[in-house]
N, C-alpha and C positions, 0 to 999 in steps of 0.2 A: 504493500500500500504506500510505502514511502516514495516509490517511483511514480505512482499516480499523483501523489501530492506535489512532487516537484514538477511533473509535466503540466499539471493544472496551474501551478503557480507561474510557469513559463508562459502558458497560454494567456493568463491574466495580464502578465507583464507586456506581452505582445499587443493585447487589446488596449491597454493604457497608452502604449506608444502610438498605435493607430489612431486612437481618439484625439491625441494632442499633437502628435509629431508628423503626421502624414498630410499636411496641408489642409486640415479640416475637410477631407475628401467627402465626408458624409453630409455636409451641408448642401442644400439644394437651392440656395438663394442667389446663385450667380446667373443672372439673366441679362439680356440686352438692356442697356440703360434707357431711360425715357428719351424718346426721339427728339432731337434738335435738328431743325431744318437746316441743311447746308446752304451755302450761298448759291451753289449751282448743283444740278443733278447730273452726274456723269453718265456716259453711255455704258450700258451693261449688256453683255451677251450671256444668255443662259444656255449651258451645255448639259444635255440629258442623254447619257448612255442608256440604251434600252435593248435588251435581248429577251424575246418572248415575254413581253409585258402587256399583252392585250387584256389580260384579266384585271389589271390595276389602272391602266391608262385612263379609262373613263372617269375615275375618281381623283386622278392626280393632275393630268395634263391641263384640263380646263382651269384649274386653280392657278397655274402658271400663266396661261394665256390671259387671264382676267386680272393680272396684277395692276393695281392702281399706282402707277409710277410716273412722276412728272417728267422725267427725262426720257431719253431714247432707250428702248430695250427691245430685244428680239430673242427668239428661242431657236436653238439648234438641237433637234433630236437626232441621235445617231442610231439607226437601226442596225444593230450588230449581228447580222446573220440570222434574224428571227425566222421561225417557221410557222408562226401563228398570225401573220398579217399585222404585226406591230406598226410598221411604217405606214401602211394603207389606213389603218385605224387612226393614227395620229393626224393624217391629212384630213380625214373625215371629221374628226373632232374640231380641228381648226376651222373648217368650213362651217360647221354647225354653230360653234360658240363665238367665233371671231376673236377679237382682242389683239394681243401682241402678234407680230408676224412670226410665222413658223417656217423653218427650213428643215426638211428631212434628208439626211445623208446616209451613206452606207460606206464603211471603210474597207470592206473585203476581209478576207481571212488574215489574222495577225501573223507576222513573221515570228520565227523562233525567238524566244526570250521575252515575249510580252505576256503578262499575266492578266487574268481577270478582265475587268472592263477598261483597263488603261489604254489599250489600243483604240477603243471607241472614243475615249476621252481625248486622245491625241488628235483623232480625226475631227472631232467637234471643235477643239481649240483652233485647229488649222482653219476651219471654215470661219470661225469667229474672228480670227486675227485679220482676215481680209477686210473686216469692217472697222478695224482699229479701235476697239473698245478700251475704256479705262479699267473696267472691272469684268471679271468672269464669275458667273454663278454656276458652280458645279453642283448639280442636284440629281438624285436618283429618280428613276421612273416611278417609284412607289411613294414618292413624297408629295403630300398636298400642302400648299401654302395658303395662309390667309391672304386676303386681298392686299394688305399693306406690308406683307412680309419683306418684299424687296426694298421698300422704302426704309423699313427698320434696319435691315442689314447695311444698306449703303450709309444711312445716317450714323450708325455705330462705327463703321469703318472710317468715315470722313472725320467725325468729331473726335474719335479716339486715336486717330493716327495709326490704325492697324492695316497691315498688308494682307492679313487673312483674318476673316471673322467666320467662325463656324458655330453651328447650333446642333446639339444632339436632339434629333427629332424625337418626339414622343411616340414610342412604339405602341402597337395595338395590344391591349390587355382585355380580352373578352373571354377566351376559353380558359378552362381550369389550368392548363399547362402554361398558357401565357401569363396568368396571374402569378404562378409560382416561379417562373423562370425569368420573365422579361425585366421586371424591376431590378432583380439581382444582377442581370447583365450590365445594366447601366451603373449600378452600385460598384461592381467589381472593376469596371472600366475606370470609374473615377478614383478608385483605390489605387490602380496602377498609374494613372495620369491625373493627379490632383489638379482640378481646373484652375485653382487660384495660382498655382505655380506656372502654368502655361503662359500667362500674359506677362510674367516678370522677365524683363530683358536680362539676358545673361544666364538665366536658369537653363538647366539641361532638359527640363521637362517640355516635351512638345507632342501635341496630339490634335487631331481634328476628327469630326464626325462626317464621314463621306457623303451622307445624304444631303448635306447643306453646307457648302463652303463658298463664301464670297472671297475672291482672290484678285488682288491688283494684277493687271496684265503684265506690267513691267516686273513685278516680283516673281511672277511665273517664269518669265524669260530669264531673269537673273538666276533662279534656282533650277532652270532647265526642266521645267515641269511640262509633260510627264516623262520625258525621255530618261531623266536621271533616276526615276523610280520604277522603270518599266518591269523590273523583276519582282517588285514588292507584292506579296500576298495581302498584307494589311496596308492597302494603298493609302488610306486616309491618314494614318499615323506617319507613314513614310513621307507623304506630301508635306505635312506640317513640319517634320524634322528638316526636310530639304529647304523649306522657306525660312525657317528660323536659323539654320546654319549658314544661310546666305545673307544674314543680316536683317531678315524681316521681323516685324512685330506681329505676333499672332494672339488670338483670343478664342476661347471655347467656353460655351455655357449651355445650359439647358434651354430648350425651346418652349415658348408659349403658343406660337402660331404656326408651327411646322410639325406635321404629323405623318407618320408612316401608315399607309393603308394596307400594307401587305399582311395577310393573315398567317399565323402560325398555329393552327388549331390542334395539331398533334405534337406529342413529345418528339416524334421522329423529325418533324420539321424544324423544331428548335435545336435538336441535337445536331442536325446537319449544319445549321447556321453557326453554331459554336465550334464544332469539331473541324469545320473547313479551315479555320485559321489558328486554332489554339496552339498547335505544335509550332507553327511558324512564329507565333509570339515568343516562343522559347528558343528561337533561332535553330530549331531542329537539333538541340543539344541534349543528349541523354542525361547528363548531370543536372542540367536545369530542370528537366522533367522530374527526376527523382526528388530534387529539392522542392519543386512546386507541390508534388504529391504529399511529401512529408509536411510542408508548411501548411497546406490546406487542412490536413488531418489535425495538426497541433492547434491551429488557430480556430477552426470551425467545428471540428468533430469532438475534440477533447472536452470542451466545456460541458455539454450535456452528459457525456459519458462519465466524466468525473463527478458531476453532481449526483447522478443516479447511483453510481458505484459507491461513492462516499456515503450516501444515505443508507444504502443497503448494508455496507460493511461497518457502519458506525465511525467512519473517519471524518471528523468535523473539518479538518484541514482541506481534504480533497473536495468535500461538498461545498465549502465556503469559497475556495478558489474557483472551482468550476462554475458555481452559481453566479459569482460576481462577473466572471468572464462572459458568461452567457447573457447576463444583464447588460453589460456594456455593448456586446455585439448587437443585441436586440435594439438598444437605444439608438445606435448609429444607423440602423436600417429604417427606423420609423420615418425620417424625413423623405426618403425615396418612396416609401409606400404612400405617404401623403401626396407627394407630387403626382403619383400615378392614380390617386383617388382609390386606393385599395384598402380593404379592412386591415386595421393595425395588428390584430392578432397573427396575421401572416408572418410577422417579424419573428415569431417563435420558431417558424419552420426554416429559417435561413440555414441551419446546419444541414437539413435535408437537401436544400437546393445546392449548397456548396458541395455535397457529396455527388450530386448529379454532374456538376461542373468538373469535379475531379475525374469522374468516369469519362466524360466527354473529352477531356484533355488526353487521357490515356488512349482513348479510341483514336484521337487525331494522330497520335504517334504511331499506333498500330497501322493505320491506313497509310501513313507515310512510308513505313518500312515494308509494307506489302507492295510498294511501288505504284500505288494509285494516285499519289500526289493530291494537291488541292484541286478544287473545281469551282467554276463559276458558270451557272446557267448551262450545265451540261458540257462545258469545255474544261478539260483537265489540263494541268500544266505541272511541270516538274520543279523540283527545288532549284532555286538559283544558287550560284556559287556563294560561298560564305562572305566574301568581301563585299559583294554587291548587296547581299541580304541585310548587312548590318549598316548600310549607309543611312 
């Protein structure tokens, strides 16, 4: 029982450090500042990579076309080899709804070395650069924007002096599995990349949310976006790192007016979303995988186990340390559940969700070593070389 007491005490110490020393990652009040109208509204080109997105486009594309933006803006949707009529549907929606001008392009098959949607993004940026915009809005095909979303983003970038402004879209939480897994996904992301540190010049923390990224066009050229990150599996984080390393000032926060309409009704759907990039996050390093598994177990699984085992065995030390660690863990998760408007008692199930993420991470590694690689919309790609992957 002494080993359990020490392990539970270590878990409690870890949670106290996470509570106070990890950039207050658990707070959810970092949002776009109140809008201040800039002196002029710059030209913005919106780039939407889309592969087999006919199911979600009717709920997302009209929101982009209907943007209430005082300056010049236009949308470039890149139909990346879709087999479900994505491009044709986009044109029909533009004719039906009107609004911002829409151009639909197709990049052809990507050459070797390009991952995920980045080849489509490259094609869209190429089309946009012919218009010489000051800003690019990179947004996914499943993201719906409130009518003043673009105004808010541009205002924040202009008045805050940011080269990149990104918002973590509010993901859908309707099914049982979405309620259990989705808020934790954002919670874990913020734990890895504390939002408050991202905007600090000189800090090493850099991240963005790929569904909504407003990027200065000259900053993109300076950072060689997207060519410099063409191998990246986690392209949004790689993009933010490239911009920050090239001297750019970046910002990331939670969204109020940007929502994902993509459903993840089954655990299988969420499992694929996480396992697609989990091992890439660990740089395909077996030692980091082992450390992550051990860390997740000690931080998230030990507290409830220590509490229950301590009570059963009459060990006050194990029960107290485990119970306090579980209490701190639960308290840090409550703000995220409030943000997602979910029942607060779900916070008690965070150890269960963490165990699922542990299994997803292990499965991601298994799939990698089976040679299946990561995949995006049915297109698989192999591991980049280590030097490129760590850029």
